[in-house]
N, C-alpha and C positions, 0 to 999 in steps of 0.2 A: 504494500500500500504506500501511497505517497506521503511524504512528510508535510505537516502543516506548519507554516512559519508563524509563530506567535510573537515575533519581535516587532517592536514599533519602528516604522521607518524614521530615520533621523534626518531632519532637514530644518530649515528655518521655521517651518510650520509645526514642529513637534512641541507639544505642551511641555513646559519646564516647571518643575516644582517651585513654588513661591520662594524667591530669594536665591535660588541656585544660579550659577553662571549660565548665560544664554549661549546658544549655539551659533557659530559662524564658520563659513568655509569660504576661502578665497584662493586664488591661484598665485603661488609663489613663483611658478614658471608657467608660461602660457604660449602655446603654439601660435596663437593669433598675434602675439607680440614678437614672434620670430625666435622664441626660445626652443631648446632641443626637444622638450616634451611638455605635457601638462603635469603639474605637480601641485596638489592641493595642500593648503595649510588649514588645519582644523583648530578651532578654539571652542572648547566645551567643558562642562563639568563631568566628573567621573560617574555621576548618577543620572546622566542624560538617557532618555528612552529606556529600553529594557536593560536592566543592569542587576548586578549582584552586589550586595553589601558585604564588606569584610567586618569582622569583629571590631577593628580599629575605628569604624565609623562612629560608634557610640561608647567605646571603652578605651580609655587612654592606655597606650602601651600594648594593646592587644594585637594579635596577628593581623597582618595586612593581606591584600588581595592575592598575592602569590602563594599563600598557604591554603587557599580554599580547596578542600578535598574534591577532586574531579570525579571520584567515584560516586559522590553524593549527587552529582549533577547529571549523571548518565544512568538510565535504567528505567525500570517499571515505575509508573506514576499514575495518580488518580486525579481527575478533574472533578472537584466537588461542586455540586449544585447549591450555591448560596444565593440564588437570584431572588428568593423570597425574603431575605433578610433586609431590614430597612434602616438599622442603626448600628452602632459599634458592635462588633461581633464579640459575644461573651461565651464563657465556658458552657453555660446552659444552652446556648444556641447550637454549639458544636455537638452536644449530646443528641440533638434532634435531626442531624444531617446524616446522609448516607456516606459513611467513611469506613470501608471494609477493613477488618483487622489485617494487620500485616502490611498495609500500604504506608510507606514511609516518605514518599515524595508526593506532596499534596499541592495542587494548584486550585485556587478558589475562583470560581466564576460567580460574580456578583452583579448587582445593578451598575457597578463601576464600568463595566464593559461599554455601556452606552455613552460614557463620558468621552471616549475616543472620537466620537462623531461630533463633539462640540469644539468650538474655537477656543484655544487658550487653556490655561490651567483652571481647574475647578477644585475648591477646597471642600466641596460637598461629596466626599468619597467615603466609602465604607472601608474600615480597617479593623484590626484586632485589638481588643483590650488586653491588659497585662494578664488577667485571669485566663483568657483564652490562650495566650502564649504559654502559660504554665501548663494548661491542659494538653497542648500539642507536644510540649517537651516531655511530659510524663508518659505520653503515648508512644514516644520513640521516633517522632518525626525527624527526618534528616534534612529535608528540603521543603521550604514553604514559599509559595508564590502567590501573588495577588495581582488583580487585573487593573491596578492603577499605580501611582507613583510613590506610595508609602505603605508599609506593612502596619504602621501605627497610626492612630487617629491624628487628624490635623490639629496642631497646637498641643498635643499630648502624646507624642510618639516615643519619648525617651524610654519609659519603663518597658514597653512592648519590645523595642529593639534590644534592650539590654538583657531581657529574659531569653530571647531567642538566640542572639549572637553569643551571649555568655555561655550558653549550653552547646554551642557548636552547630546550631541549625543554619544551613545555607539559606539566606533570604534573597529571593528573587522578586524584584519590583518592576512594574511597568510592562506586564505581559498583556497581549491583546488576545482575548479569548472570545471575541464576538462570533467567530465562525466555528467554535469548538463546542461539541456536545459533551455534557458531563459523562464520566465513565473512565474506563481503563485505557492507558496509553503507554507508549515508550517515550521517554524524554531525553533530549540532547540539549544541554544548555551550558555553554562554555564561556567563561569570562576572559577578557584580554589579560595577558600576563603582565600586569602593571606592578612593578616592585615598589613596596612601601605605601601603596594607595589604600584609601578607605573604601573604595568601591571600583567597579569596572563595568563598562558596557559589555553586553553579552548577546549572542545570537541564540535564540531558543526555538526548538523544533519539537513537535509532537507527532507520533505516528500511532494510529489505533492498534490495540492488541485485543486478543480474545479475553472475554470475561472469565 
């Protein structure tokens, strides 16, 4: 079966989290100017578009992007149907969702997916409360992805990030799950090998697998 690209295209139109560096691309060399080749210069934050957070993002002195365990980013995954949820995701909400035992890579499809069709950044996105983060850690989750730009609530994201990142959970933010049905998949999600960084852009792909 074909792979589904759940990465957000990066361009000047990509929504940027409030306060993050904006994206810009210009040509350091340009064939139209008589240069030998076209050579782009990129200016962007490490958390632009689809990206993976390193523990260092919220924990001073913690491991950086180059230490992210790639085995956690590759393998069987489950897209959770969270589209009925309307506010910050709590542990009690997770108890009512279909999350099969043994699934350790979870991608949450929520009402956030519709935000990718809007212009610019929206602070009205769904994210996980700290109690939900503890629930996921206790369940043995190795990778957690959300369909917008933060795993934690807008204006209150610190505790959620620290719980997950402190437990070694790989946090993937900014996935585009609009075309993805909930259920079982294979995941391939690899961050750029940026040394010392608190995060890195990633290309994320899903391929359906049998239930």
